[in-house]
C-alpha positions in Angstrom: -72.4 -63.7 -16.7 -70.0 -62.1 -14.3 -68.2 -58.9 -15.1 -64.7 -59.4 -16.7 -61.8 -59.6 -14.3 -58.7 -57.4 -14.7 -55.5 -59.3 -15.3 -52.3 -57.2 -15.3 -49.6 -58.6 -17.6 -46.1 -57.7 -16.2 -42.5 -58.8 -16.6 -39.0 -57.7 -17.6 -38.6 -56.1 -21.1 -38.4 -58.6 -23.9 -39.7 -61.5 -21.8 -42.7 -62.3 -24.1 -45.5 -60.3 -22.6 -46.8 -58.8 -25.9 -46.7 -62.3 -27.5 -48.8 -63.7 -24.7 -51.1 -60.7 -24.9 -51.7 -61.4 -28.6 -52.2 -65.1 -27.9 -54.8 -64.5 -25.2 -56.7 -61.6 -26.8 -56.2 -62.2 -30.5 -55.1 -58.6 -31.0 -52.1 -57.9 -33.2 -50.1 -55.7 -30.8 -46.5 -55.0 -32.0 -44.2 -57.8 -31.0 -40.5 -57.4 -31.5 -37.2 -58.9 -30.3 -35.9 -55.9 -28.5 -36.6 -54.3 -25.1 -39.1 -51.5 -24.7 -41.7 -52.3 -27.4 -44.6 -51.6 -25.0 -44.4 -48.0 -23.8 -48.0 -47.6 -22.7 -50.6 -49.9 -21.3 -52.6 -51.9 -23.8 -55.9 -53.6 -23.0 -57.8 -56.4 -24.7 -60.5 -58.9 -23.9 -59.9 -62.6 -23.5 -62.3 -65.6 -23.1 -60.7 -67.7 -20.4 -63.5 -70.2 -20.1 -67.1 -70.1 -21.6 -68.2 -68.5 -18.3 -65.2 -66.3 -17.6 -64.0 -63.3 -19.5 -61.0 -61.2 -18.6 -59.6 -57.8 -19.5 -55.9 -58.2 -20.1 -53.7 -55.2 -19.4 -50.3 -55.4 -21.0 -48.0 -53.1 -19.0 -44.6 -51.7 -20.0 -41.7 -54.0 -19.1 -39.6 -53.2 -16.1 -36.7 -54.8 -14.3 -37.8 -53.9 -10.8 -40.6 -52.2 -9.0 -38.5 -49.1 -8.5 -39.4 -47.0 -11.6 -36.7 -45.0 -13.4 -38.5 -43.9 -16.6 -41.9 -42.7 -17.7 -42.9 -46.0 -19.1 -42.0 -47.9 -15.9 -44.1 -45.4 -14.0 -47.1 -46.5 -16.0 -46.6 -50.1 -14.6 -45.9 -48.7 -11.1 -49.1 -46.7 -11.0 -51.4 -49.6 -12.1 -49.8 -52.0 -9.5 -49.7 -49.5 -6.6 -52.9 -47.5 -6.9 -55.7 -49.3 -5.0 -58.3 -47.0 -6.5 -57.1 -47.0 -10.1 -59.6 -47.8 -12.9 -57.3 -50.6 -14.1 -56.7 -52.1 -10.6 -55.9 -55.8 -11.3 -57.8 -58.7 -9.7 -54.7 -60.8 -10.3 -51.2 -60.4 -11.8 -49.7 -62.6 -14.5 -45.9 -62.3 -14.3 -44.0 -63.3 -17.4 -40.5 -64.5 -16.6 -37.7 -65.5 -19.0 -36.5 -69.0 -17.9 -33.2 -68.5 -19.6 -32.5 -65.5 -17.3 -34.4 -66.8 -14.3 -32.2 -65.2 -11.5 -32.6 -61.7 -12.9 -36.4 -62.2 -13.5 -37.0 -63.5 -10.0 -36.1 -60.2 -8.5 -39.2 -58.5 -10.1 -41.3 -61.6 -9.4 -40.5 -61.5 -5.7 -41.4 -57.8 -5.5 -44.8 -58.5 -7.2 -45.5 -61.4 -4.9 -45.0 -59.1 -1.9 -47.8 -56.8 -3.1 -50.2 -59.5 -1.8 -52.3 -59.7 -4.9 -53.1 -63.1 -6.5 -50.2 -64.0 -8.8 -49.4 -66.5 -11.5 -45.9 -66.8 -13.0 -45.6 -67.8 -16.7 -42.2 -69.1 -17.6 -41.2 -68.3 -21.2 -38.1 -69.1 -23.2 -37.9 -72.7 -21.8 -36.5 -73.9 -25.2 -33.7 -71.4 -24.9 -33.0 -72.3 -21.3 -32.7 -75.9 -22.4 -30.2 -75.0 -25.1 -28.2 -73.2 -22.4 -28.2 -76.4 -20.4 -30.6 -75.1 -17.7 -33.2 -77.4 -16.2 -35.9 -76.0 -13.9 -37.9 -77.9 -11.3 -41.2 -76.2 -11.9 -42.9 -78.0 -8.9 -40.0 -77.0 -6.6 -40.0 -73.4 -7.9 -43.8 -73.2 -7.3 -43.3 -74.5 -3.8 -40.5 -72.1 -2.9 -42.3 -69.0 -4.3 -45.8 -70.0 -3.0 -47.5 -69.1 -6.3 -48.6 -71.1 -9.4 -45.8 -71.5 -12.0 -46.7 -72.5 -15.6 -44.3 -73.1 -18.5 -45.7 -71.4 -21.6 -44.7 -70.6 -25.2 -47.0 -67.9 -26.5 -45.5 -68.1 -30.0 -46.6 -71.7 -30.3 -49.6 -71.5 -28.0 -48.1 -74.1 -25.7 -49.1 -74.1 -22.0 -52.0 -71.7 -22.5 -54.7 -74.3 -21.4 -52.9 -74.8 -18.0 -52.5 -71.1 -17.6 -56.2 -70.5 -18.2 -57.0 -73.2 -15.7 -55.0 -71.4 -13.0 -56.7 -68.1 -13.9 -60.0 -69.8 -13.5 -59.1 -71.2 -10.1 -58.0 -67.8 -8.8 -61.2 -66.2 -10.2 -63.2 -68.9 -8.3 -61.1 -67.9 -5.2 -59.6 -71.4 -4.9 -56.2 -69.7 -5.0 -55.7 -66.4 -3.2 -52.9 -63.9 -2.6 -49.5 -65.3 -1.6 -49.7 -66.5 2.0 -46.2 -65.4 3.1 -43.9 -62.5 2.3 -40.8 -63.3 0.1 -38.7 -61.4 2.7 -39.5 -59.7 6.0 -40.6 -56.3 4.5 -42.0 -55.0 7.8 -38.6 -55.1 9.5 -37.1 -52.8 6.9 -39.0 -49.7 8.2 -41.6 -50.9 10.8 -42.7 -47.4 12.1 -42.9 -45.8 8.7 -44.8 -48.7 7.2 -47.3 -48.7 10.1 -47.8 -44.9 9.6 -48.4 -45.2 5.9 -51.0 -48.0 6.4 -52.9 -45.7 8.7 -52.7 -42.7 6.3 -53.5 -44.6 3.1 -55.1 -48.0 2.5 -52.6 -50.5 0.9 -52.6 -54.2 0.4 -49.3 -55.1 2.1 -46.3 -53.9 4.1 -44.3 -53.9 0.9 -46.9 -51.6 -0.9 -46.7 -49.3 2.1 -42.9 -49.2 1.8 -43.2 -48.1 -1.8 -45.7 -45.4 -1.0 -43.1 -44.1 1.5 -40.3 -44.2 -1.1 -42.2 -42.4 -3.9 -45.0 -40.5 -2.0 -44.1 -37.2 -3.7 -44.6 -38.7 -7.3 -47.8 -40.7 -6.6 -50.7 -38.8 -8.1 -53.3 -40.9 -6.3 -52.2 -39.5 -2.9 -53.8 -36.2 -1.8 -51.6 -33.3 -0.7 -52.6 -33.9 2.9 -51.6 -37.6 2.7 -48.3 -36.6 1.1 -47.6 -34.2 3.8 -48.4 -36.7 6.6 -46.1 -39.3 5.0 -43.4 -36.7 4.6 -43.6 -35.9 8.3 -43.4 -39.6 9.3 -40.3 -40.1 7.1 -38.6 -37.1 8.6 -39.5 -38.0 12.2 -38.3 -41.6 11.8 -35.1 -40.8 9.9 -36.2 -42.9 6.9 -33.4 -43.3 4.3 -35.0 -44.7 1.2 -31.7 -45.5 -0.6 -30.4 -47.5 2.4 -33.8 -49.3 2.8 -33.9 -50.1 -1.0 -30.3 -51.5 -0.9 -31.1 -53.7 2.1 -34.2 -54.9 0.5 -32.5 -55.9 -2.8 -29.7 -57.7 -0.8 -32.2 -59.7 1.1 -34.2 -60.6 -2.1 -31.1 -61.8 -3.9 -30.0 -63.8 -0.9 -33.3 -65.7 -1.0 -33.2 -66.0 -4.8 -29.8 -67.6 -4.6 -31.2 -70.3 -2.3 -34.2 -70.9 -4.6 -31.8 -71.2 -7.7 -29.7 -73.7 -5.8 -32.6 -76.0 -5.0 -34.7 -75.7 -8.1 -32.3 -75.0 -11.0 -29.6 -77.2 -12.5 -27.1 -75.8 -15.0 -24.9 -78.3 -16.9 -21.4 -76.9 -17.4 -22.5 -73.2 -17.9 -18.9 -72.0 -18.5 -18.6 -74.3 -21.5 -21.8 -73.0 -23.1 -21.1 -70.6 -25.9 -24.3 -69.6 -27.6 -24.5 -68.8 -31.3 -25.6 -65.3 -30.2 -22.2 -64.6 -28.7 -20.3 -65.6 -31.8 -22.5 -63.5 -34.0 -22.1 -60.5 -31.7 -18.3 -60.7 -32.0 -18.8 -59.8 -35.6 -21.9 -57.5 -35.6 -20.7 -55.5 -32.6 -17.1 -55.2 -33.9 -15.6 -51.7 -33.7 -15.0 -51.7 -37.5 -16.9 -54.4 -39.1 -20.0 -53.7 -37.0 -20.5 -50.2 -38.6 -19.7 -51.5 -42.0 -22.3 -54.2 -41.7 -24.8 -51.7 -40.4 -24.3 -49.4 -43.4 -24.7 -52.5 -45.7 -27.9 -53.5 -44.0 -29.3 -50.0 -44.4 -28.2 -49.9 -48.0 -29.9 -53.2 -48.8 -33.1 -52.0 -47.0 -33.5 -48.9 -49.2 -32.4 -50.6 -52.4 -35.0 -53.3 -51.8 -37.7 -50.7 -51.5 -37.1 -49.8 -55.1 -36.1 -53.3 -56.4 -39.0 -55.2 -55.0 -41.7 -52.5 -55.2 -41.2 -51.2 -58.8 -43.4 -53.8 -60.5 -46.4 -53.8 -58.2 -46.3 -50.0 -58.1 -46.3 -49.8 -61.9 -49.3 -52.1 -62.1 -51.3 -50.2 -59.5 -50.4 -46.9 -61.2 -51.4 -48.1 -64.6 -54.6 -49.7 -63.1 -55.8 -46.5 -61.6 -55.0 -44.6 -64.8 -57.0 -47.1 -66.8 -59.8 -47.0 -64.2 -60.0 -43.2 -64.5 -60.1 -43.4 -68.3 -62.8 -46.1 -68.2 -65.0 -44.1 -65.9 -64.5 -41.0 -68.1 -65.9 -43.0 -71.1 -68.9 -44.6 -69.4 -70.1 -41.9 -67.0 -72.1 -38.9 -68.2 -70.2 -35.5 -68.3 -71.5 -33.8 -65.2 -70.3 -32.5 -61.8 -71.0 -35.8 -60.0 -68.8 -37.7 -62.4 -66.1 -35.0 -62.3 -65.9 -35.1 -58.5 -65.8 -38.9 -58.5 -63.1 -39.3 -61.1 -61.0 -36.2 -60.5 -61.6 -35.9 -56.8 -62.0 -39.3 -55.2 -60.4 -41.7 -57.7 -57.5 -39.3 -58.4 -56.8 -38.8 -54.7 -57.0 -42.5 -53.7 -54.9 -43.5 -56.8 -52.2 -41.1 -55.7 -51.8 -42.9 -52.4 -52.6 -46.5 -53.3 -49.6 -46.7 -55.6 -47.3 -46.5 -52.5 -48.7 -49.4 -50.7 -46.1 -51.9 -51.9 -43.2 -49.6 -50.6 -45.0 -49.2 -47.3 -45.4 -52.9 -46.9 -41.8 -53.7 -47.9 -40.4 -51.1 -45.5 -42.4 -52.4 -42.5 -41.7 -56.0 -43.5 -37.9 -55.4 -43.6 -37.9 -53.4 -40.3 -40.0 -56.2 -38.6 -37.4 -58.8 -39.8 -34.6 -56.7 -38.2 -36.5 -56.4 -35.0 -37.5 -60.0 -34.9 -34.0 -61.3 -35.4 -32.6 -59.2 -32.5 -30.4 -57.0 -34.7 -32.3 -53.8 -34.0 -31.2 -53.8 -30.4 -27.6 -54.1 -31.5 -27.9 -50.8 -33.4 -28.4 -49.1 -30.0 -25.0 -50.4 -28.8 -23.2 -49.6 -32.0 -24.4 -46.0 -32.0 -24.1 -45.3 -28.2 -20.7 -43.7 -28.6 -22.0 -41.3 -31.3 -25.1 -40.5 -29.3 -23.0 -39.5 -26.2 -21.1 -36.9 -28.3 -24.4 -35.0 -28.7 -25.8 -35.4 -25.2 -27.8 -38.6 -25.7 -27.1 -42.3 -25.2 -27.8 -45.6 -27.1 -31.4 -45.7 -25.8 -32.3 -42.7 -27.9 -31.6 -44.7 -31.0 -34.7 -46.9 -30.6 -37.1 -44.0 -30.8 -35.1 -42.6 -33.7 -35.3 -45.9 -35.6 -39.0 -46.3 -34.8 -39.4 -42.8 -36.3 -38.6 -44.3 -39.7 -42.0 -45.9 -39.4 -44.0 -43.2 -37.6 -43.0 -40.3 -35.3 -46.0 -40.7 -33.0 -45.2 -44.1 -31.4 -41.5 -43.3 -31.7 -42.0 -40.3 -29.4 -43.9 -42.4 -27.0 -41.1 -44.9 -27.1 -38.8 -42.3 -25.6 -40.5 -43.0 -22.3 -38.0 -45.8 -21.5 -35.1 -43.2 -21.4 -34.5 -42.6 -17.7 -32.6 -39.2 -18.1 -35.1 -36.4 -18.5 -32.8 -34.2 -20.6 -32.0 -37.0 -23.0 -35.7 -37.9 -23.2 -36.7 -34.3 -24.0 -34.0 -34.0 -26.7 -35.0 -37.3 -28.2 -38.6 -36.1 -28.4 -37.5 -32.9 -30.1 -35.4 -34.5 -32.8 -37.3 -37.7 -33.6 -39.7 -36.0 -36.2 -36.5 -35.3 -38.3 -36.3 -39.0 -39.0 -37.8 -39.8 -42.4 -41.1 -41.4 -41.5 -43.2 -43.6 -43.8 -45.5 -40.6 -44.6 -42.6 -39.0 -46.4 -42.0 -42.1 -48.5 -44.7 -41.3 -51.1 -43.3 -37.8 -51.6 -39.7 -39.0 -51.9 -40.7 -41.8 -54.3 -42.6 -39.6 -56.7 -40.0 -36.8 -56.7 -37.1 -39.2 -57.2 -39.0 -40.8 -60.1 -39.5 -37.4 -61.6 -36.0 -35.8 -61.3 -33.5 -38.7 -60.6 -32.6 -40.8 -63.6 -33.5 -44.5 -63.4 -30.0 -45.9 -63.9 -27.4 -48.0 -62.1 -24.2 -46.8 -60.5 -21.2 -49.2 -60.9 -23.5 -51.4 -62.9 -25.7 -52.8 -60.1 -26.5 -50.0 -57.6 -29.8 -48.1 -58.2 -29.1 -44.3 -58.3 -32.7 -43.8 -57.1 -32.2 -46.2 -54.2 -29.0 -44.4 -53.3 -30.8 -41.0 -53.2 -33.5 -42.5 -51.1 -30.9 -43.9 -48.6 -29.3 -40.5 -48.6 -32.5 -38.8 -47.6 -33.0 -41.1 -44.7 -29.4 -40.7 -43.6 -29.7 -36.9 -44.0 -32.7 -36.9 -41.5 -30.6 -39.0 -39.0 -27.5 -36.8 -39.2 -29.5 -33.6 -39.0 -31.2 -35.0 -35.9 -27.7 -35.6 -34.4 -26.6 -32.1 -35.2 -29.8 -30.5 -33.7 -29.3 -32.7 -30.6 -25.8 -31.4 -30.2 -27.1 -27.9 -30.3 -30.0 -28.5 -27.9 -27.8 -30.1 -25.2 -26.4 -26.6 -24.5 -29.8 -25.0 -24.2 -31.8 -27.6 -22.2 -30.4 -27.2 -18.7 -31.4 -30.3 -16.8 -28.5 -31.9 -14.9 -29.0 -35.6 -14.3 -26.6 -38.5 -14.5 -26.9 -40.7 -17.6 -26.2 -44.4 -18.0 -26.9 -46.9 -20.7 -28.0 -50.4 -19.7 -29.9 -52.5 -22.1 -30.4 -56.3 -22.4 -29.3 -57.7 -25.7 -31.9 -60.3 -26.9 -30.7 -63.6 -28.4 -30.8 -63.9 -32.2 -33.9 -65.7 -33.5 -35.3 -66.7 -36.8 -37.9 -64.1 -37.9 -41.5 -65.1 -37.4 -42.8 -64.9 -40.9 -46.4 -64.9 -39.8 -45.6 -61.9 -37.7 -43.8 -60.2 -40.6 -46.8 -60.9 -42.9 -49.3 -59.7 -40.3 -47.3 -56.5 -39.7 -47.1 -55.7 -43.5 -50.8 -56.2 -43.9 -51.8 -54.3 -40.8 -49.5 -51.3 -41.7 -50.9 -51.2 -45.2 -54.4 -51.2 -43.9 -53.6 -48.4 -41.4 -51.9 -46.4 -44.2 -54.8 -46.8 -46.5 -57.5 -46.2 -43.9 -55.9 -43.4 -42.0 -54.4 -41.6 -45.0 -57.3 -42.6 -47.3 -59.9 -40.9 -45.1 -58.0 -37.7 -44.8 -57.1 -37.7 -48.5 -60.7 -38.4 -49.5 -62.0 -35.4 -47.5 -59.2 -33.1 -48.7 -59.6 -34.3 -52.3 -63.3 -33.5 -52.3 -62.7 -30.0 -50.7 -59.9 -29.4 -53.2 -62.0 -30.4 -56.1 -64.6 -27.9 -55.0 -62.0 -25.1 -54.5 -60.4 -25.9 -57.8 -63.7 -26.2 -59.8 -65.4 -23.0 -58.5 -64.4 -19.5 -57.9 -65.7 -15.9 -57.5 -68.5 -15.2 -59.9 -67.2 -12.3 -61.9 -63.7 -13.5 -62.7 -65.0 -17.0 -63.6 -67.7 -15.5 -65.8 -65.1 -13.2 -67.5 -62.9 -16.2 -68.3 -65.9 -18.1 -69.8 -66.9 -15.1 -72.0 -63.4 -14.6 -73.2 -63.0 -18.2 -74.5 -66.5 -18.4 -75.8 -65.7 -15.5 -78.1 -62.4 -17.0 -79.1 -63.9 -20.4 -79.9 -66.7 -18.8 -81.9 -64.0 -17.3 -84.2 -62.5 -20.6 -85.3 -63.6 -24.0 -86.6 -60.1 -25.6 -86.6 -60.3 -28.7 -84.3 -56.7 -28.4 -83.1 -57.2 -24.7 -82.3 -60.4 -25.5 -80.4 -58.6 -28.2 -78.4 -55.9 -25.8 -77.6 -58.3 -23.1 -76.5 -60.2 -25.6 -74.3 -57.0 -26.5 -72.6 -56.2 -22.8 -72.0 -59.8 -22.3 -70.7 -59.4 -25.1 -68.1 -56.0 -23.7 -67.1 -57.4 -20.2 -66.6 -60.5 -21.5 -64.7 -58.1 -23.3 -62.3 -56.0 -20.2 -61.9 -59.1 -18.1 -61.1 -60.7 -20.7 -58.8 -60.7 -20.4 -55.0 -57.7 -22.9 -55.0 -55.9 -20.8 -57.6 -56.5 -17.5 -55.7 -55.2 -19.2 -52.4 -52.2 -20.7 -54.3 -51.2 -17.4 -55.9 -51.5 -15.6 -52.6 -48.9 -17.9 -51.0 -46.8 -18.2 -54.2 -44.4 -15.3 -53.3 -43.5 -17.1 -50.1 -42.7 -20.4 -51.8 -41.3 -19.1 -55.1 -37.8 -18.6 -53.7 -37.7 -22.4 -53.1 -38.6 -23.2 -56.7 -42.3 -24.0 -56.0 -45.3 -22.9 -57.9 -48.8 -22.2 -56.5 -49.9 -25.8 -56.8 -47.0 -27.0 -54.7 -47.8 -24.2 -52.2 -51.4 -25.6 -51.8 -50.0 -29.1 -51.3 -47.7 -27.7 -48.6 -50.7 -26.4 -46.7 -52.9 -29.4 -47.1 -50.1 -31.8 -46.0 -50.1 -30.3 -42.5 -53.0 -32.7 -41.9 -50.6 -35.6 -42.9 -47.5 -35.5 -45.1 -48.8 -38.2 -47.5 -51.7 -35.9 -48.4 -49.2 -34.0 -50.7 -49.5 -36.7 -53.3 -53.3 -36.8 -53.1 -53.4 -33.0 -53.4 -51.3 -33.0 -56.5 -53.4 -35.9 -58.0 -56.5 -33.8 -57.6 -55.0 -30.5 -58.8 -53.6 -32.1 -61.9 -56.9 -33.9 -62.6 -59.4 -31.1 -62.2 -60.3 -29.6 -65.6 -58.3 -32.0 -67.8 -59.7 -32.5 -71.2 -57.6 -35.4 -72.5 -55.2 -38.1 -71.4 -57.4 -38.8 -68.4 -55.8 -42.2 -68.1 -52.3 -40.7 -67.7 -50.6 -41.4 -64.4 -49.8 -38.7 -61.9 -46.1 -39.0 -62.6 -46.8 -38.4 -66.3 -49.0 -35.4 -65.5 -46.4 -33.9 -63.2 -43.6 -34.5 -65.7 -45.6 -32.6 -68.3 -46.4 -29.7 -66.0 -45.0 -26.3 -67.2 -44.8 -22.8 -65.9 -46.2 -19.7 -67.7 -42.9 -19.3 -69.6 -43.1 -22.9 -70.8 -40.3 -24.3 -68.6 -40.9 -27.5 -66.7 -42.1 -27.2 -63.1 -40.2 -30.2 -61.8 -36.6 -29.7 -62.6 -33.7 -31.3 -60.6 -33.4 -28.1 -58.5 -37.1 -28.0 -57.7 -37.3 -31.7 -57.0 -34.3 -31.7 -54.6 -35.6 -28.5 -52.9 -39.0 -30.1 -52.3 -37.5 -33.3 -50.9 -35.3 -31.4 -48.6 -38.2 -29.3 -47.4 -40.2 -32.4 -46.5 -37.2 -34.0 -45.0 -37.0 -31.3 -42.3 -40.4 -29.6 -42.1 -42.8 -30.4 -39.2 -46.0 -31.1 -41.2 -47.9 -33.5 -39.0 -50.5 -32.3 -36.6 -50.7 -35.7 -34.8 -46.9 -35.5 -34.0 -47.3 -32.0 -32.4 -50.3 -33.3 -30.4 -48.3 -36.3 -29.0 -45.3 -34.0 -28.2 -47.6 -31.8 -26.2 -49.0 -34.8 -24.4 -45.6 -36.3 -23.6 -44.0 -33.0 -22.5 -47.2 -31.7 -20.8 -46.6 -28.3 -22.3 -47.3 -26.4 -25.6 -43.9 -24.8 -25.3 -42.0 -27.7 -26.8 -44.3 -28.4 -29.8 -44.2 -24.7 -30.7 -40.4 -24.6 -30.5 -40.3 -27.8 -32.5 -42.7 -26.5 -35.2 -40.7 -23.2 -35.5 -37.2 -24.6 -35.7 -38.2 -27.4 -38.1 -40.1 -25.1 -40.5 -37.2 -22.5 -40.4 -34.6 -25.3 -41.0 -36.7 -26.7 -43.9 -37.1 -23.3 -45.5 -33.5 -22.3 -45.3 -32.1 -25.7 -46.4 -34.6 -25.9 -49.3 -33.7 -22.4 -50.5 -30.0 -23.2 -50.4 -30.4 -26.4 -52.4 -32.6 -24.7 -55.0 -30.0 -21.8 -55.4 -27.1 -24.3 -55.7 -28.8 -26.6 -58.3 -30.7 -23.9 -60.2 
């Protein structure tokens, strides 16, 4: 069996690369109907024939081979670096048949790199609706490379595509025989010098090395200096050369379009997309519709999830009670029931809301509406030093800040990209959803406003909007402190509207639920076991003193009600004198001004591992040492919690204070790690952690003071 061949998957944004990647590899990579979904290279294995295996490398979409953003540089490095670990044996270009002229620019540049190439034409059905007919044989003849019509969503054209891959692997097809344009004539001396200094596959690759020599990490300092000297000696003007190259390419593309493409009355074609955009991008109605969409999204999270959540919550409560009855009363049973079951039950109840949130977001992405939100908010973004492209990472932050921060790579302007990275964690991610849900259920009445609007749903929407508007305010402040001067422009392709792919929606919901349970579940299980130990044991003398005190008190009475009350007090004092209690009381003075008790203080610390751990922590702390009502739900236990003076812990003031704290606090180690990786410095994650923690503390204190 031969070693797998490397196939680079490239193309314009939103051309269907990720769909083809999934079709070939069977992996469930995120597929959406807006540009910029892939922000890093993804790899997967595909069986092309029984004898041929391939490693498919899905690269970020780009409109040309001249990179303008961090994600485009990922593609650029893989295609240009002859010594890279992902060096492709062939390139599979995905081109949108409904926008063929624009896509052919990138295709022509890839062809001139002189690597074996196959072009896969997608969106043929959309091209047909536009009245566009393409002569595939003629296009293949003009370009000098195989051209295959494919539809990855319906697995059409894949056998023919695989056949062409097999022929190239067997060396029956090679690299394109002729250049698309005369690249050597653009800068003959410089190209010749570069080919002597560094091994490249073609004149066009040499031209690119000359244009971006100072940013190519695969060049040594000596090679960069030699290329710099050649450029200076020969008066090489990269802007002029690039402009000349693009003009020549479009001249040839115009000829190819004339001989291979027929458009029937293109001026009379008015797509449904254009008519819908007249409404959804309207200066007044567009914003009103956006607010309505967001309102329905957050109302649905409560409307649709309430019944399955109640069932799961009751199920785990009954399960704990059942295990308490059948298992012997020992430490192993205690850690299993009050550590593991309580911790997992605290997180499993939120699976319906996580699935519904991701399902609805996927529908918005799949239909093409998500990209319109960028255009609607561009004017607002520009007021605070950003542009519409920053909206995509912010919206993605509603799911998770880690991929959202990576999505900022497609922002060309360095200042705007940095500000976007710094404010994205303020968006209410899915990890905050369990905290919001349980606190809203505790302190916000379950009633309707105006007879049909859920008050709890309105509060949830308010928390999400609060995160967005605070991000906008912080961005407006940061634009005065981050001193990077660079021109900003906003160009984004609007995808056509499509019906959502329900299989894709269902797959996304299941995958996100699995990730939520597995990732959060592992962390929660470990922390729950550690917390159980810390809450069950303490320093010898204080714990012994508590036991002796209550043994004497219990010996003095035979009243069953009094004994039950003393046992309850014993468990409470044992918890207060445990290692967890000592830690909690040590930090209580810091969190007390926010309305928090020592148990909430411990949850604030443990949730630095992941925000959703807060719920698992509370489930463990309220389960350890309980003597009755073991089948009570976490919400019931928290609602019954009281302070020393007998007042309830979770009042409206405390609940709002806690939600505001989690809305603004940076309590996610993985987010800090990804910020460090993207900015290549610890400076920005440290600044981010400090400003978000200070903001959370001050705002939480203000809310508590106001509502107390």
